[in-house]
C-alpha positions as CSV (number, residue, x, y, z in Angstrom):
1,M,-21.9,60.7,-60.2
2,L,-23.0,60.1,-56.3
3,G,-19.7,58.2,-55.4
4,A,-17.3,61.0,-56.8
5,Y,-19.5,63.5,-55.1
6,S,-18.8,61.8,-51.6
7,L,-15.4,61.1,-51.7
8,L,-14.7,65.1,-52.4
9,K,-16.9,65.4,-49.1
10,V,-14.6,63.2,-47.1
11,I,-11.3,64.4,-48.6
12,E,-12.9,68.3,-47.7
13,S,-13.5,66.7,-43.9
14,E,-9.8,65.4,-43.7
15,L,-8.2,68.5,-45.0
16,Q,-10.7,70.5,-42.3
17,A,-9.9,68.3,-39.8
18,Y,-5.7,68.2,-40.6
19,L,-6.2,72.1,-41.1
20,S,-7.9,72.5,-37.4
21,A,-4.8,70.3,-35.8
22,T,-2.2,72.1,-37.2
23,K,-4.0,75.5,-36.3
24,G,-4.0,73.7,-32.7
25,R,0.0,73.0,-32.8
26,V,0.5,76.3,-34.0
27,G,-1.5,78.0,-31.3
28,R,0.5,76.0,-28.2
29,C,3.9,76.6,-29.7
30,L,3.2,80.4,-30.2
31,A,2.1,79.8,-26.5
32,L,5.2,78.5,-25.2
33,I,7.5,81.1,-27.4
34,Q,5.4,83.7,-25.7
35,A,6.1,82.3,-22.5
36,A,9.7,82.3,-23.1
37,S,9.7,85.9,-24.7
38,E,8.6,87.2,-21.2
39,V,11.6,85.4,-19.2
40,Q,14.4,88.0,-18.9
41,E,17.9,87.0,-18.2
42,Q,21.2,88.4,-18.8
43,G,25.0,87.4,-19.1
44,A,26.5,84.5,-20.6
45,V,25.8,80.6,-19.5
46,D,28.0,78.9,-17.1
47,D,30.2,76.6,-19.4
48,R,29.3,73.6,-16.7
49,D,25.6,74.1,-17.6
50,T,25.7,71.2,-20.0
51,F,21.7,71.5,-20.6
52,L,21.7,75.3,-21.6
53,H,24.5,74.3,-24.2
54,G,22.1,71.4,-25.3
55,V,19.8,73.8,-26.4
56,R,22.3,76.3,-27.9
57,D,23.3,73.4,-30.2
58,L,20.0,72.3,-31.3
59,L,19.0,75.9,-31.9
60,N,22.4,76.2,-33.9
61,A,21.5,73.0,-35.8
62,Q,18.2,74.4,-36.9
63,A,19.5,77.9,-37.7
64,G,22.7,76.3,-39.3
65,L,24.6,79.4,-37.6
66,S,26.8,79.6,-34.7
67,T,25.9,81.7,-31.6
68,Y,27.7,82.9,-28.3
69,V,25.9,80.9,-25.4
70,S,24.0,83.6,-23.7
71,A,20.2,83.7,-22.2
72,P,19.6,86.7,-24.6
73,G,21.3,84.8,-27.7
74,I,19.5,82.3,-26.8
75,V,15.6,84.1,-26.9
76,Q,17.1,85.8,-29.7
77,Q,17.5,82.5,-31.6
78,I,13.9,81.7,-30.8
79,S,12.5,84.7,-31.8
80,G,13.8,84.0,-35.1
81,L,12.1,80.6,-34.8
82,H,8.7,82.3,-34.4
83,S,9.3,84.7,-37.5
84,D,10.0,81.4,-39.2
85,L,6.8,79.7,-37.2
86,M,4.7,82.8,-38.5
87,A,5.7,82.6,-42.4
88,L,5.0,79.1,-42.6
89,Q,1.5,79.3,-40.5
90,S,0.8,82.4,-43.3
91,D,0.9,79.7,-46.0
92,L,-1.3,77.6,-44.0
93,E,-4.1,80.0,-43.8
94,N,-3.3,81.3,-47.4
95,S,-1.9,79.2,-49.8
96,L,-2.7,75.9,-49.1
97,P,-6.6,76.6,-49.1
98,E,-6.4,78.3,-52.1
99,D,-4.4,74.7,-53.3
100,R,-7.1,72.8,-52.0
101,N,-10.2,75.1,-54.1
102,R,-8.5,75.1,-56.7
103,C,-8.2,71.2,-56.8
104,I,-11.7,71.2,-55.6
105,N,-13.0,73.6,-58.6
106,E,-11.1,71.2,-60.9
107,L,-12.5,67.8,-60.0
108,C,-16.0,69.3,-60.3
109,T,-15.8,70.8,-63.7
110,L,-14.6,67.5,-64.7
111,I,-17.7,66.2,-62.8
112,Q,-19.8,68.4,-64.8
113,S,-18.2,68.0,-68.1
114,L,-19.4,64.1,-67.6
115,Q,-22.6,64.9,-66.9
116,Q,-22.9,66.6,-70.0
117,L,-21.6,64.1,-72.2
118,L,-23.5,61.5,-70.4
119,F,-27.1,63.5,-70.6
120,A,-26.1,64.4,-74.2
121,S,-28.4,62.2,-75.7
122,S,-31.1,62.1,-73.5
123,T,-33.2,63.6,-76.2
124,T,-33.4,60.9,-78.4
125,A,-34.2,56.9,-77.8
126,Q,-31.8,55.5,-79.6
127,P,-28.7,53.8,-77.7
128,I,-25.9,55.3,-78.6
129,L,-22.3,54.0,-77.9
130,T,-20.0,55.4,-75.7
131,P,-18.0,58.3,-77.2
132,R,-14.3,58.3,-77.7
133,P,-14.2,61.9,-75.9
134,L,-16.4,60.3,-73.0
135,M,-13.8,57.3,-73.0
136,K,-11.1,59.6,-72.1
137,E,-12.6,61.4,-69.2
138,L,-13.8,58.3,-67.4
139,D,-10.1,56.8,-67.7
140,E,-9.0,60.3,-66.5
141,M,-11.3,59.7,-63.7
142,E,-10.7,56.8,-62.6
143,K,-6.6,58.0,-62.3
144,I,-7.9,61.2,-60.3
145,N,-10.0,59.0,-58.1
146,A,-7.2,56.4,-57.2
147,K,-4.7,59.3,-56.7
148,L,-7.5,61.0,-54.3
149,S,-8.0,57.4,-52.2
150,A,-4.4,57.4,-51.9
151,A,-4.0,60.3,-50.2
152,V,-6.9,60.2,-48.0
153,E,-5.7,56.8,-47.0
154,E,-2.2,58.3,-46.8
155,V,-4.1,60.9,-44.2
156,T,-5.8,58.2,-42.4
157,L,-2.5,56.3,-41.8
158,E,-0.6,59.5,-40.5
159,H,-3.2,60.3,-37.9
160,C,-3.3,56.9,-36.9
161,K,0.2,56.6,-36.1
162,K,0.1,60.3,-34.3
163,N,-2.7,58.5,-32.3
164,E,-0.6,55.9,-31.3
165,I,2.4,57.9,-30.7
166,V,0.7,60.3,-28.3
167,K,-1.4,56.9,-26.6
168,H,1.8,55.2,-25.7
169,H,4.3,57.8,-25.4
170,S,1.6,60.4,-23.2
171,Q,3.9,60.6,-19.9
172,E,7.5,61.5,-22.1
173,V,5.4,64.2,-24.1
174,G,4.3,65.6,-21.0
175,L,7.5,65.3,-19.5
176,Q,9.1,67.3,-22.4
177,R,6.4,69.9,-21.7
178,R,7.3,70.2,-18.3
179,V,11.1,70.5,-19.1
180,F,10.8,73.1,-21.7
181,V,8.2,75.4,-19.3
182,D,11.0,74.5,-16.5
183,F,14.0,76.0,-18.4
184,F,12.1,79.7,-19.0
185,C,9.7,80.1,-16.3
186,N,11.1,78.3,-13.1
187,P,15.1,77.2,-13.7
188,E,15.4,76.4,-10.1
189,R,13.1,73.8,-10.1
190,L,15.1,71.9,-13.2
191,R,17.9,72.5,-11.6
192,S,16.9,70.8,-8.3
193,Q,15.4,67.9,-10.1
194,V,18.9,67.5,-12.2
195,R,20.7,67.7,-9.0
196,E,18.1,64.7,-7.5
197,L,18.2,62.5,-10.3
198,T,22.1,62.9,-10.3
199,A,22.0,62.1,-6.7
200,R,19.9,58.9,-7.5
201,V,22.1,57.3,-10.5
202,R,25.2,58.2,-8.4
203,A,23.5,56.2,-5.3
204,L,22.8,53.5,-7.8
205,Q,26.0,52.9,-9.2
206,D,27.4,53.0,-5.5
207,S,25.2,50.2,-4.7
């Protein structure tokens, strides 16, 4: 019984850590979207601006709709993504905790049933054979424990993979964030960086 209780505590701890990490990522996404929504741009995007056209293509791939290439259109699509993000956050805060609590309650009920079966003959000194209902419950408990162990192992493996990705690609992640922020908050600096990189590439090709 102590092993089952310890397993439940480990699962609860993993779920709490996963929920906390997810809320942190949602908060960072909301901050980026808020920064993007505060930038006011008007007019169509220059057809020669391949970067903004690439952003448009990414947004269209997400939304499944084709939108005229303009700064307001891009902001509108980002606002739509923000609405989807809020809906997912609502599910994360409401539906997932309910499912987790229901699963824990069902496991606790099963454990209580096992306890009642185990101590049903505690008032007699005569040994008794394991009853058939108890055998069925024990088999079911072993199956549930195997599923829970696999779930915990899967969550732990995903955490390790994500940590390795962040550790080995921290510079790339930082660069992607700076490009995203510069696109909405400081486009001139982003254009300057693009021109500088283009000049370097041409210089290398000429040499």
